Every structure is written in C-alpha cells, then in structure tokens.
C-alpha positions as CSV (number, residue, x, y, z in Angstrom):
1,M,28.0,-76.4,14.0
2,I,27.0,-76.5,17.7
3,A,27.0,-73.1,19.4
4,A,28.9,-72.3,22.6
5,E,27.8,-74.0,25.8
6,G,26.2,-70.8,27.1
7,N,23.8,-70.7,24.1
8,T,22.7,-74.3,24.5
9,P,20.9,-74.5,27.9
10,L,19.7,-78.2,27.4
11,K,23.0,-79.6,26.1
12,K,24.5,-80.7,29.4
13,H,21.2,-82.3,30.5
14,V,21.0,-84.3,27.2
15,W,24.6,-85.4,27.6
16,T,23.9,-86.5,31.2
17,L,20.9,-88.5,30.0
18,I,22.9,-90.1,27.3
19,L,25.6,-91.2,29.7
20,L,23.2,-92.4,32.3
21,N,21.2,-94.4,29.7
22,L,24.4,-96.0,28.4
23,L,25.5,-97.0,32.0
24,D,22.0,-98.3,32.8
25,G,22.0,-100.4,29.6
26,T,25.5,-101.8,30.1
27,L,24.9,-102.7,33.8
28,T,21.5,-104.2,33.0
29,Y,23.0,-106.3,30.2
30,L,25.7,-107.6,32.6
31,G,23.3,-108.3,35.4
32,L,20.8,-110.1,33.1
33,H,23.5,-112.0,31.2
34,F,25.0,-113.4,34.4
35,G,21.6,-114.0,35.9
36,V,22.0,-111.9,39.0
37,I,19.1,-109.5,38.3
38,Q,15.7,-109.5,36.6
39,E,14.5,-106.7,34.4
40,G,12.2,-104.4,36.3
41,N,10.7,-102.6,33.3
42,P,7.6,-104.5,32.1
43,L,8.0,-103.2,28.6
44,L,11.5,-104.8,28.3
45,R,11.0,-107.8,30.6
46,E,10.4,-110.3,27.7
47,L,13.4,-109.2,25.7
48,S,16.8,-110.9,25.8
49,P,19.7,-109.1,27.5
50,L,21.3,-108.3,24.1
51,A,17.9,-106.9,22.8
52,I,17.6,-104.7,25.9
53,L,21.2,-103.4,25.4
54,S,20.4,-102.7,21.7
55,V,17.3,-100.7,22.6
56,K,19.3,-98.7,25.1
57,L,22.1,-98.0,22.6
58,M,19.6,-96.9,20.0
59,L,17.9,-94.6,22.5
60,S,21.3,-93.1,23.3
61,V,22.1,-92.6,19.6
62,C,18.7,-90.8,19.2
63,L,19.5,-88.6,22.2
64,F,22.9,-87.9,20.8
65,C,21.3,-86.7,17.5
66,L,19.3,-84.2,19.5
67,L,22.6,-82.4,20.3
68,F,22.8,-81.4,16.6
69,T,19.2,-80.0,16.4
70,P,17.7,-76.7,17.5
71,F,16.3,-78.6,20.5
72,V,19.4,-77.8,22.6
73,F,18.8,-74.1,22.1
74,I,15.4,-74.1,23.6
75,Q,15.1,-71.7,26.6
76,S,12.2,-73.6,28.1
77,G,12.1,-74.2,31.8
78,K,9.6,-77.1,31.2
79,W,12.1,-79.0,29.0
80,R,14.9,-78.3,31.5
81,C,12.7,-79.6,34.4
82,F,11.8,-82.7,32.3
83,L,15.4,-83.5,31.5
84,I,16.5,-83.0,35.1
85,S,13.7,-85.3,36.3
86,A,14.7,-88.0,33.8
87,N,18.3,-87.7,35.0
88,M,17.3,-88.0,38.6
89,L,15.2,-91.1,37.8
90,Y,18.1,-92.7,36.0
91,S,20.4,-91.8,38.9
92,V,18.1,-93.7,41.3
93,I,18.1,-96.7,38.9
94,L,21.8,-96.6,38.7
95,L,21.9,-96.5,42.5
96,L,20.0,-99.7,42.5
97,H,22.6,-101.2,40.2
98,V,25.3,-100.1,42.6
99,V,23.4,-101.8,45.4
100,W,23.1,-105.2,43.6
101,I,26.7,-105.0,42.5
102,G,27.7,-104.3,46.1
103,F,25.7,-107.4,47.2
104,L,27.5,-109.5,44.6
105,V,31.0,-108.3,45.6
106,I,30.4,-108.5,49.4
107,G,28.1,-111.5,49.5
C-alpha cells in the first residue's frame, strides 16, 4: 500500500515525469509517423516511430513501478532536484513539440 502523499516526497515528481514521457512519446510518434519531424535523440534516431513509442511506453511503465517501491519515500534533496531537472527538460522538449504542431496548424 502506498502511504499518504505527505509521506512520499518524490511521488508527484515521478508522476509528472511519467506523464511528460508519455506525452513526448505520443507526440514524437505522431510527428515521425506523418513525416513532419525528425528524431533529435541520436540514441533513438535509427529506430522506427513505433519502436520509439514502445521504448517510451516501457520507460513510463518502469517509472510507474517506482511508485510502489521505497524510492518514493526518500527524503533526499538530490533526488528531488534530479527529478525536477528531468521534468524541466521534458517540459522544454514538449514546448518544441507545441511549436512544430503550431507551425503545422498555422502553416
């Protein structure tokens, strides 16, 4: 059983990372599938759009599993800072997605 939110300081940051990763994977898949973007990550560049989406989904499942481990109870400022930084990076990536979607809709 997961403890109350106040006892799990990293839970909201992990949830945010899960959601951002899912959004990134979905938007990347759509952009690649319709040929309107190119993958910017050199580690994923050679994979098909479906393979990239699969990798992103598996990562989200792994992150979701963290919610049921003692990890979410860690009171470490370093882990909190790391997760916030990862969420900020994903937010910037999603902002880039919003920009290219805007160009598609407007242009």
